[in-house]
Structures are given as structure tokens and as C-alpha cells.
C-alpha positions in Angstrom: 10.1 -16.8 2.0 9.2 -13.6 4.1 5.6 -13.1 4.9 4.0 -11.1 2.1 2.2 -7.9 3.1 -1.2 -7.2 1.4 -1.4 -4.6 -1.2 2.4 -3.9 -1.2 3.0 -5.5 -4.6 -0.2 -3.9 -6.0 0.9 -0.4 -4.8 4.3 -1.0 -6.3 3.0 -2.0 -9.7 0.5 0.8 -9.7 3.2 3.3 -9.1 5.3 1.7 -11.8 2.5 1.9 -14.3 2.0 5.6 -13.4 5.7 6.2 -13.9 5.5 4.6 -17.4 2.5 6.8 -18.3 4.3 10.0 -17.1 7.5 9.0 -19.0 5.6 8.3 -22.2 3.9 11.7 -21.9 7.3 13.4 -21.3 8.8 11.7 -24.4 6.0 11.5 -27.0 4.2 14.8 -26.4 7.4 16.9 -27.1 8.3 14.5 -29.9 4.9 15.1 -31.5 4.9 11.6 -32.9 4.7 7.9 -31.8 7.4 7.1 -34.3 10.0 7.9 -31.7 11.2 4.3 -31.7 14.2 4.8 -29.2 11.6 5.9 -26.7 9.5 2.8 -27.3 12.7 0.7 -26.8 13.6 2.6 -23.6 10.1 2.2 -22.1 9.9 -1.4 -23.0 13.2 -2.2 -21.4 12.2 -0.3 -18.3 8.9 -2.1 -18.1 10.4 -5.6 -18.5 13.2 -5.1 -15.9 11.2 -3.1 -13.4 8.3 -5.6 -13.4 10.7 -8.5 -12.9 12.6 -6.7 -10.2 9.4 -5.7 -8.4 7.9 -9.2 -8.4 11.2 -10.9 -7.5 12.0 -8.5 -4.6 8.4 -8.7 -3.3 8.7 -12.5 -3.1 12.1 -12.2 -1.3 11.5 -9.2 0.9 8.1 -7.4 0.9 9.5 -5.1 3.6 12.0 -3.8 1.1 9.3 -3.1 -1.5 7.4 -1.2 1.2 10.4 0.8 2.1 10.9 1.7 -1.6 7.3 3.0 -1.7 8.0 5.5 1.1 9.1 8.6 -0.7 8.6 11.5 1.8 11.9 12.7 3.0 11.8 14.1 6.6 14.5 16.7 6.1 14.1 19.9 4.1 17.5 19.6 2.4 16.8 16.2 1.0 13.4 17.3 -0.2 15.1 20.1 -2.1 17.7 17.7 -3.6 14.9 15.4 -4.8 13.1 18.3 -6.4 16.2 19.4 -8.2 16.7 15.8 -9.3 13.2 15.6 -10.7 13.6 18.9 -12.6 16.7 17.7 -14.4 15.2 14.3 -15.0 11.9 15.7 -16.5 13.7 18.4 -18.4 16.1 15.8 -19.9 13.3 13.6 -21.2 11.4 16.5 -22.6 14.5 17.7 -24.4 15.0 14.3 -25.9 11.5 14.4 -27.3 12.0 17.9 -28.7 15.4 16.8 -30.2 13.6 14.0 -32.1 10.9 16.4 -33.3 13.2 19.3 -34.5 16.4 17.3 -35.2 18.7 19.6 -33.1 21.5 17.0 -32.6 21.9 16.2 -36.3 21.8 19.9 -37.1 24.1 21.2 -34.4 26.3 18.3 -33.7 25.7 15.0 -35.6 23.2 12.2 -35.6 23.7 9.7 -32.8 24.9 6.4 -34.5 22.7 3.4 -34.1 25.5 1.5 -32.4 25.9 4.2 -29.8 22.1 4.3 -29.2 22.2 0.5 -28.6 25.2 0.9 -26.3 23.1 3.6 -24.4 20.3 1.1 -24.0 22.7 -1.5 -22.6 24.1 1.2 -20.3 20.6 1.8 -18.9 20.2 -2.0 -18.4 23.6 -2.2 -16.6 22.5 0.6 -14.3 19.2 -1.2 -13.6 21.0 -4.4 -12.8 23.4 -2.7 -10.4 20.5 -1.1 -8.5 18.8 -4.5 -8.4 22.0 -6.1 -7.1 22.0 -3.5 -4.3 18.4 -4.2 -3.3 19.1 -8.0 -3.4 22.0 -7.4 -1.0 20.6 -4.7 1.3 17.0 -5.1 2.6 17.3 -1.6 4.2 17.8 0.2 0.8 14.9 2.6 1.3 13.9 5.5 -0.8 14.4 7.9 2.1 17.5 8.6 4.2 17.1 7.2 7.7 18.4 4.5 10.0 15.9 1.9 11.2 15.8 -0.4 14.2 17.8 -3.5 13.5 19.7 -2.0 10.6 23.3 -3.0 10.2 26.2 -2.1 8.0 26.2 -4.0 4.7 29.7 -4.6 3.3 29.2 -7.5 0.9 28.2 -7.7 -2.8 28.4 -4.2 -4.4 29.0 -2.6 -1.0 32.4 -4.3 -0.9 33.4 -2.2 -3.9 31.9 1.2 -3.3 29.9 2.7 -0.4 27.0 3.9 -2.5 26.5 1.4 -5.4 22.8 2.3 -5.9 23.9 5.9 -6.8 26.5 4.4 -9.1 23.8 2.5 -10.9 21.5 5.5 -11.0 24.3 7.7 -12.4 25.1 5.1 -15.1 21.5 5.0 -16.1 21.3 8.8 -16.2 24.4 9.2 -18.4 23.3 6.4 -20.7 19.7 7.7 -21.2 20.3 10.6 -23.6 22.4 8.4 -25.9 19.8 5.6 -25.7 17.2 8.1 -26.8 19.4 9.5 -29.6 20.1 12.9 -28.2 23.4 14.6 -27.8 21.9 17.9 -26.8 20.2 16.3 -23.7 23.6 14.9 -22.4 24.4 18.0 -20.3 21.0 18.0 -18.7 21.2 14.3 -17.7 24.9 14.8 -16.6 23.7 17.4 -14.0 21.9 14.5 -12.2 25.3 13.2 -11.1 26.3 16.1 -8.9 22.8 16.1 -7.5 23.3 12.4 -6.5 26.7 13.3 -5.0 25.1 15.9 -2.8 22.5 13.4 -1.7 25.1 10.7 -0.9 27.2 13.1 1.1 24.3 14.0 3.2 23.4 10.4 3.6 26.9 9.5 4.8 26.7 12.1 7.5 23.4 10.5 8.7 24.8 7.0 8.6 28.1 7.9 10.4 26.0 9.6 13.1 23.3 7.0 13.5 24.5 3.6 12.2 26.9 1.7 14.4 30.0 0.6 12.6 29.5 2.7 9.5 32.5 4.9 10.2 34.8 1.9 10.3 33.1 0.7 7.0 34.1 4.0 5.4 37.7 3.4 6.3 37.6 -0.2 4.9 35.9 0.9 1.8 37.4 4.2 0.7 35.5 4.8 -2.6 32.1 6.3 -2.5 30.8 6.2 -6.1 33.4 5.0 -8.6 35.9 2.3 -7.8 39.5 3.6 -7.7 38.4 7.1 -8.5 36.1 8.6 -5.8 
């Protein structure tokens, strides 16, 4: 097992708890009630999976956990993309809470069926599992875009299917989230996260083609960026 670095797991769990608290505030404050049960299910699922992922990845690769804790992008364009991502994400969660409070989806469209909400929760889980598979496969899957010393092209696991499987998992989670939370009106907001991810991956590819040896050849061997057989 790789040598564990002190405080890395603690810092990761602390950030995760803070994320849960912020998420709860974004959902329950607009909802005006703690009876927003899809939000409870969503947060519980996130807590269980994220805790397991964090502990397991820390045991396997503490360096990866440390890389995931580094969130300061060096380039202005990426900082802007992350800010736009955050705006859509926060706005989407707030809108889900407001939808529960005022019943906009049932009034304007129709109530989200329970089966579809459950399917949305499973879509969120599938996105989490794909991201976890990526991090199990690629120890250099950092939160910021850069090429490190000793980094090599990964073309196994999910990277044998598409070049940016982490973004695929994130997109799946984003598109599933409003359904999991029982809101049709929030679907367009969460859907806007997908083009933001596309902008980020396109910029990332330029960096990797420029700085990572063998990545251009990998792009030729693996033609699909985000969705197998589509793009």
C-alpha cells in the first residue's frame, strides 16, 4: 500500500462534510421544509458513496486524494469555466428546492413519477461509480488541468472507451440530478453543465496534446471524447 500522507484523509473528509452542509443549505432553505425527502435520499447516497470512495482511494493512492484537494486552476480561462460550472450547479439545486416549495413542475408540466425519481437516483450513482472507476484507473486524475512529472497516457479501463470518462460520469450525474430531486423545471439548468464540461475538456485536450508525450497518438486510437460512438 502507498505510504499515507498525514492529514490528507482528514482534509478530504472535512471538505466533504462542508460540501454536504452547503448542499443541504442549497436544497432545504429554498424548499422551506425538511420534508423534502428526495433531497434526503440524494444527500444520503452522496454521503455513503463519497465516504467509501475517499477512504478507499486514500488507502490505495494518498497522492491522488491530495491531487483532488488542489482546486486552484492556474489559467484564467479554466477559473472562469469553473465559476460558470458552480453558478449552474448552485442555481440548479436552489431551483429544485423552490420547485418542491411552490410545486412548479406539477403546475406547469406534471409531477415527476416516483419511478423516474428512483431512476434519477440510480443515474446519480452510475455517474459516481464511473468517476470512481476513473480515479481507480488514473492516479493523475487531478482537479486542476496540468501535466505532472512522471505522468503517462492512460488507455485502459474507461479510458479505452472515451478520452474523458470522468466528464462522462459528471455529465450523467448532472443530468440525473433534477429527476432524482423531482424537478422538471431544473432540467435545463443542470443540462447547461454539459456544454461547460465540454469547454473544459476541449481546453484540457489542448494542454495534454502539448505537454503529455503520446497523448496525440492516444487521441487517434480512441476517437470518442465523451460519449461512445457519438462524440
